[in-house]
N, C-alpha and C positions, 0 to 999 in steps of 0.2 A: 504494502498500500504506501501510494506517495504520500510524504508527510507535505504540511502547507507552513509557510514562512506568516510573519505576523504582518504583512498589509493585505498575503494571499488571502489568510484566513478571515481579516476585516472584509475584504470584497465580495469572501462567501458567505458571511452572514447576511452581509447587505441582496444577495443574489436568493438566499435560503427565506429571508425573510418579504421578499416580495413574491407577487402571483407570474407579473409581467417580465418579460423581457425589458431590458435597460441597456441604453448607450453610456460609453464612457463619461460622458460630460455628467449624465444625470445618477451614475455610479462617483464620481466625483464628489459630486455635492450632496448626497447623502451621505458619506464617507465624512465629510466636513460638518453635516447637523449632527451626525452621531456623536458627535464627543466635543463637550462644552468649551473645553481650554484651545480649541482650537489642531490639536496633536495632529490631527487627520488633514489639513489644510496641505494636498500635492496636488501636484497639477495634472493636467488630464494627459500627457504624454506618460506620468509613470503609471498611471491606471490602465493605457493602453499596454504597455508592458508586461503587467503585472496578469493580464488579461490574456495575453498572449500568450506567457508561460502557463497559465491555467487553461488555456484551450490543450496545449501541448501535453498536460498531462491530464487530460481528460475530465477536467473537473468543469469546463463550460463549455457550449455551444455558442456560433455566431453565426447570426443572420447576415447573409451577405445581399440579398434583395435589393439591400435599401440603403441608403445613407442618411444618417450615419449607422454603422454596424449596430446591431444588437444583440445584448449577451443574456443566455440566462445559465442556472445552473442544469446540470445533468442530474444528477442524483439529489437525494432528500438529504437535510444533517442528520437522519435517521442512520439511512444507507450509510454514510461516510461514517457515521460513529461504530454502525455496529462490524464493519470493515476494519476500523482499527481496535476495535475489539479483537474479531478473532486474528486479526495477526499479532497483535502481543500477547494473542490465549496459544498461537501457534509456535510461538518461540521457548515457551514454557516447557521444561524437561520432566514435570511432573504435573500435566493439565488438572489433573485431579485435584491436587495441593493448592493449586491456582483457584481453581473454580470454587471449593471451599474459605478461602481467606475471602474472596470477593463476596460469595455469599454471605459470608461472617461480618460483614461490614457494610451491608445494605440495612437500611431502617424497616421495622416492621409490614409499611405501607409499599416498601416497595419488592420485599419479600410475598407478598400476596399479590404484587402484580406478577411477580415471576412464577408462583404457583400457578397464577389462571392460564398465563400463558403456556408453560408447559403442560397443562391439562387439556387446552383448545389444541397444540400442536399435538397432545399423542393420540386426541379423539381424531384429528385428520388424517392422522397416519394411518388411521385403519382402514 
């Protein structure tokens, strides 16, 4: 799984939080608006560079049929998070121990959600 740099994550957060495709200018404006101290005041050329990298990493798709080009996320935040979790779990020499530690650290509400999801998964597998 490909990791994301800080600005790449910020761009993906904007794309994951919107239903529509955005131009680089729209993204720049939303990045700037997302932080009150102006820490995300980046040039549109920087946003375009980040978008190009994200496209190469298969995180975004670009609609080239119009100007300006529009960008949208290819996967959801949940899909990306699940992929990261699978990748990390895959590196564990003892998967069972890693899962046990993870489950031991979740809240009671999260544990209940896991039970429900596992129950639904086992019912669907039948």
